Every structure is written in C-alpha cells, then in structure tokens.
N, C-alpha and C positions, 0 to 999 in steps of 0.2 A: 500408331498403336500396334503393338505386337501381341499376339496371343500365342502360346497357350498350352499346352499339356493339360488335358482334362481327364478326370476319372469320375464316373457317375454311378450311383447305386440307387435303385428305386425302392427296394424293400429288403427286409431280412426276416429271419424266422420270428423275431420278437416284436416287430413293429405293429402298432395299432392304427397307424395312418400312413399314407404314401409319403415318401421322402426322396428328395434328390440331394446327393452330396457330391460336391465337386472340389477338386484341388486345382488351383490355377497359378500360373507364373506370369507376372507382369514384367515390364522392362526394368523396374526398380524395386521389386518386392515380391512377396509370396502371400497367399491368402488361402484360407479354407472358407468355403461358403456352404451353407446348409439351409434347408428349408423344406416346405411341403411342395410336392409336385402334382400337377393335375394336367393331363394332356401335354401340351407343348409349353406350358408356362410354369413358373416356379416363384414362390415367395421365399425370401432368403435373408440371411444376415451375413455380413462380411466385414473383415478388417483389411483394408487395402489402401493404397495411395495412388492408384492409377485406374482409370476406366478400362474395362475389357469385356469381352464376350467369350463365353465358353460354350461350345456346341458338342452335342452328341446326337445320334439319331433319335428323333422324337422329343428331345429335351433341349430347351434353350434357357440358359441362365444368364441374365444380365447383371453385371457387377457394377454398382454405382460408386461414385467417389465419396468418401467420408473425409471431411476436413476438420471436424470438431474433435479435438484430442480427448476430451472427456468421454465422448461417445465411443471412440475407439477403445478406451480402457474398459468402458461398460460392456462392449461386445466381447472382449476377452474374458470377462467374468472373473470373480475372485479365485476360481479354481484354475484359470488359464486353460480353458478347454479347447481352444483353437490352436492348431499347429500345422506347419507346412509339411509334416512328416506322416500324417495319417488322416483318416476320416472319422466322422462321428456316426454312431448308430445307437439305437436305444437298447438299454439293458433289460433283462427279463423281469427284474423286481423293482417296480416303481416305489418311490417314497410317498407315503400317504400323509397329507396335511389336513387337519381339521381346524376350521376357523373358530375363533373364540366367540363369546356371547356378544361382544360389541367390537367387531373387526373394523379396521380402517376401511374407508370407502373404496379406495382403489385396490384391486386384487393383488398387485405386486407388493404393496405395502402390507396388506393383510397376511399374505403368505410368509413374508419375512418375519412378521411378529411371532409366528408359531413354528418356524423352522427349528428343528432340534439343534441344540448346542453341539458344535463340532461337525455338523453335517456339511458345511461348506456352502450352504444355501443362503448367501447374503442377498440383499435386495438386487444388487447389480447382476449377480449370477442368475437369480430368478427371472429378471427381465430378459436376459439372453435366452433362457429356456422357454419363456413364454413366447418370444418372437420366433423361436424355432418350431413352435407347435408342440412342445414336449410336456406341456401341462394340460391336463384334461379333467373333466368332471366324470362322475361315475357312469353317466350315460354315454361316455365316449366322446362328447363334444369337446372341441379344443377351446381352451381359455385364452384370454388376452389380458395384457397388463392393466388396461383401463376399465376392465369389466367391473360393474358394481357388485358389491358383496352382500351376503346375508349370514346371519348367525349359524354356526355349526355346519356350514357347507363343507363337503369333502372333496379334495382335489388329489390327483395322482400325478407325480412328477417323474418322468422318465429320465434317468441319468445316462449320460453318454458312455460309450465304451472307451477304455483308456487308449490314449495316443501318446507319442513322445512329447515331452513338454519343452517349453522355451527357456526354462531356468536351467542353468548349467551347474554341474557339481564343482566344488572347490575343496582343495586339500586343507581342511581346517581341523585341528585336533578337537576331539570331543571326549567328555567323560561319560561313558555309557555304563549304567548300573546293571542292565538286564537286556538280553536280546535273544529272540528265537525267530522262526520263519514268519511269524505273524506280526510282531510288534517289538519295539524297544523302549526303554526308559532312559532318558538322558538328563544329566544335571547341567542346566544352561548357566553360563556365567553372566553376570551383569554386564551390560553394554552390547550384548549380541541381539540383533533383531531376529525374530522368529521366522518371518516370511518376507520375501522380497516385496518392496513397495516403492512408490516414487520417492527418490532420495536415498533409498537403501536397496539398490539392485543387486549388490553382492555382499559377501561376507556374512550372510545370514545362516541361521540354523538349517534352513532347507537346503541351501547351497552345500553346506557341510555334509548333511545326510545323504544327498544325492551322490556325492563322491564316495561316501562310506558304503552305500548300497551297491555301487558299481553297476547300476542298471537292473539289479535283481528286485524289481518291483512289478506287481501285477496291475497297479493303477488304482488311483483314488479319485472318484468323482469326475472322471473324464480325462485324466492325465496321469501319466506314469510319474508319480511324485509321492513323497512321504505324506501320510495323512495326519495333519496336525489336528488332533481331536480337541485340544484346548490350548490357549495361548497364554503366555505371560508377557508383560511389557518388556521393552528393550532393557530398561534399567532395573528390572526385577530379576533376581537370581533364583535358581532352584529347579524343581523336578517337572518334567513333561513326559507324557506317554505319546508315542508316535506309532501310527498304524503302518504296516507294510503292504497290506492287502485291503481291498474294498470291503470284504466281509468283516475283517477285524475293525476297520474304521466304523462301519455301521453298528457293530456290536458295542464298541466303546462309546460311540456317540449316544446310543440308547441309554447306557448306564449313566452318563452325565446328565442327559435330559430327565431321567427318572430319579436323579439325586442318589443313585446307588454308589457311585464313585465318591471317595472321601479325599478332600483336599484341605490341608492344614498349612497356614502361613504364619510366619513369625514377623512381627512389625515393631518398629519403635515409633511411637506417636507423640504428638504434642500434648502436654498436660496429662490429666488423669481422668479417663472415662469412668464415671462413678454414678451408680444408681441413686445416690443421695443428692446429686446435683439437680435442682429443680429445673434448670434450663434444659438439660439433657432429657429429663423425665417428661418435659412438656412438649418435646418434638413429636410431630406426627410420624407414625411408623416406627417409633422407638419403644421397645418394651423390655421387660426384664424377666429372665428365667432362672430356675434353680441353679446353684453352683456359681453365682456371680457372673452369669452370661448376659450380655447386652445384645438384644436382637434388633437389627436395623433392617427395615423393609422400605423400599422405595423404588418406583419404576425409573429406569435409566434410559435416556435417549441422548442424541447429539445435542450439545449446547446450542441455544438459539442464535447466539452472536459469535461464538468462538468455535469453529468447526474442529479444532484440535482437541477440544475438551468434551467430556460427557457431563450430564447433569441429571439430578432427580426432577422428574416432571409429574404433574398430577394425573395425566392420562396419555395414552398412545405410546408410552415407553414400554420397555421390556421388564417384566416382573423380576425383582432381584431381592435376595435375602442374604445378609451377612451376620454371623454371630461372632462376638468379640469377648474375650476374657483377659483381664489384666493379670499378668504374671509377676510383675515387679514395677515399682515406681522409683523415680530418681529425683533427688532434690528435697527441699523442705517438705515436711509432712503436711503443712498447712496449704502449700501451693506447689505441687511437684512440677518440675520442668518438663518431664517426659515420662513415658511408661513403656515397658516391654509388654506386648500383648500377642495373643494368638488369635488368628482369624480363621474361621471355618466357613467355606462357601456352600450355600445350598444351591445357588445358581452361579453362573460364571459369565457375567456380562463384561463388556469392555470397561476397563478401569474401575471395576466394581468396588473393590476394597478402598481404593483411593477416593472415590466419589462418596461412598457411605461414611467413611471416617471424617472427611471434610465436612459433610453435612452435619455430623454429630459434633463438630467443633474440635476434633482431635485428628487433624490431618497428619499424614506421614512425614516424619523428619526427612528433609532433603528433597521433598516433592515440589519442585519449582513451578510446575504447571498448576498445582492446586494450592499453592501458598504455604507449603509445609516447611519452607526454609526461614520462616519468621520466628523470632524468639517468642516463646510462650510466657516468659516472665523476666523481669529485670534480674541481672546478676547470673543469668543462666550461662552455662559454658558455651564458648564460641563454636565448639564442634557442632552444636545443634544447627547453626546457620551455615556451616561450611561443609557439611557432609555432601558429597557430590552427586548422590542419586537418592531416589526414594528408598527408605530403609525398610525394604520388604523382601522376604525370602520364602519361596515355596518349599517348606521343610519336609512335608510328608505327603505321600500319595498312595491310595489304596483302591483296588478295583478287582473285579472278577475277570480272569482271562477269557476273552470272547470266544475262544475255540475249545480250550480244555476245561473251563469252568473253575479252574484253580484260583483261590484267593491270593492275590499278590499285594504286598505292602512294601514300601520303600521309604527310607529316610535320607535326608541330606543335611550334613552339618552346616552351621552358619559359616559363610565365607569370611575371610580375614577382616575385611573392612567393617562388616557388621559386628563381628566379635570385638574388634578394637573400639568401636563406638560404645558398646555396652560397658566394656571395662573402663573406659574414660568416664562415663556417666556414673559409674559406681564409685569413682574416686579412689 
C-alpha cells in the first residue's frame, strides 16, 4: 500500500461544526474524503478503490474500501460534489427545509420530499450531506439519515463550496436564445440527455454547456457546473433555463418551487381529453376549470416494479399538478384519433406530463415507456404508432431574472418532426 499526499482543514469562517477534509492519492485512483473531526479521529465519507491512511499532525483519517458500486454512486451524489481537484467546505447560507404534516419516517426520505425543485437535493445527495454532518437542526445538533421525523421540523442543509467537477466539456453545438453573466436559456433538441447518468456519460447538455462556458462558472451546489434548474426528458424538445452562478440557481429554484415560473408544453396525445367523458370525470384527482382546462392532480413516485417508470401513488409521492387544454382534434368527430394539447405545469416532477396524461387515458403519441405508441382507434394513421419519440415540446418559458428582477419570456417553435406529425394528422 502506498500513501499519499494529504491536505487537511479543520475549520473555516462559516462552519458550525469541526470538520476535517483530506485529499488522498491511492496507487490506482483518487479520492476526496470529508467528515467531522474530534481530537485524533474522524468520521468521513469517501469514494475510492484502495485502502489507505492519510496522516497530518493531530489528525488521522482512515479510508476504508468500498466495493458496492451503488454506494459509490450515492457517495458522489447527484451534484457530483466530490473531486480530486479540490476540497469541500460549508457555505454561509444554508438551505432551510421544513418537513410536511405527515413526513416519511426516515429523515433522508422526508427531506427529499420537501427539497425545492431544481435545488439538486435528491435523496442520494442528501444522504451524502447527512453522512458528512452537513444537515443540522435549529439547535445546532447534527442530523442523521435514519433519524425519526416529526411534523413541521426544520432542518438546515449546508451546501459545499464549489470545486472542479468530474464531467468534461464537449464541443457540441447549442441553440442559445439568451445569455448573460448569471444564466442562459437554451433550446434543447430531442434525443439529447440533459445530465450525465449511467449509460449516458457523454454527449449531454451539461457536457455541451461546460465547453460553452469555458470554465467561467462560480459553482452550483458544490461543483463548478451549470445549474440545471429544471429538466426535460431526453426525447422531449424545447426550452430550459440554466444557472451560471449559485445565487442565480437558488433564485430560479425558488421561483419554480413557488410556482412563479411559467412553463407551457405542446403535446400530441391519444384520443380526446374531454370533460364530457364520464370515465375521465370519474378519475380521482381530475377536475375541470373554466376555459376548457382539465386539471390533473396526483402524487408521483417511482413505479413499484419498474424502476425506469414513474407512477401516481396514493401517498408518500411528490405533489404534482398538470393543467391540460385541447387545441385541436384529429380524426372522426365521434372518436378522434388524437389531439393537440397544451400542458401547463404547476409543479415539475420526473415524467410528470407523461404520467398524468397516461393516468387520464390520453398518453403521449410515441411514448413507448408509457404505452403511447398504441393506436387509439381502428383506421388511425400509422404515423401515430411510428412516431419515434414522445410528442412533447417545451414551447414557452417565463420567469423573473433572479438578479435584475426583469421579467423574461421565451418561445420555441415546434421542431420539424412534430410539425410534420401535426400536418399529417390534419390530412
């Protein structure tokens, strides 16, 4: 066993608890370890593939071997906060999370339920921060992932200072509608993954943005990376706002969490969503508003048997509301094949529009995951089964600039494939 190059930091100006941070090199890899220090010992978290010991005067940090790949991914967190190029330290402004009336029993699950949209605080990310001692109660005591919860408890989450990330920039062309020193708005094409993930480590929007920024980032949630405030699926096209600074990211995330930001999608769906349909009217969570708007409310969580899908669940899911308005119908008036609809999000959960429309019985055309590639009626055009992606486009986006307060609104024209689909359905 070889060690080592080590760098340790006990405290900084903003910390509310002692901390040791070390950077270590093993014979076959690199790791950042971080945790609370007391005297000569330390509690820590690490991603590494070789045992090692890192020593400094008065501090000993033992780095254990992790062999579980899922645990390694969890330690990295959704924000990728660990890096071989820098150390972690607490930021001055913690994120405050208030538990709901009936929280999940485990603290990590309960915090994930109330984490603001776009904050980057997924459950795996929160588990890392809990292990690092970066989540505390108002009395200053450090919280742990398995702690029992109570209604309306308040927790403070200390986010790490930005370090260089492990995702690399790639020279990929982007259609940028707006950019300043704080944020940009991009028109994402269908087929592009937003953020690197298993099976999609390159060619993503984040890879393209990192190359575009050329290192001119102050850091988001612990890493020098673009702040993806809201995501759209790989095969959904359209508008996204991206933060370039942590302050812009937090300001935008707050607007999305408070439903101030406006998002409007255009979709082609199976059949005709109609308030006069007794089946639709009888569904729990479905109601009708003035102007022909169908409101769909249903908590969304991971599907119990298919982890690639989301589903509406009776409890423990995340609150979600979608409003749908039919713009045009295609096919016989008595039984339309499909409809052109606009969807407006009050919340923004994973696969929200796709899940809510499928629940309503009017899934997206081309959505193979949720069955939208099935024919809605006999004699319907074959294009309805052959469209290669979910027929969904993020057509407009509006928000207040988090720094200047200016109201910004953007529109994106339908991409060629969706426009051709609509023209074909019109006959």
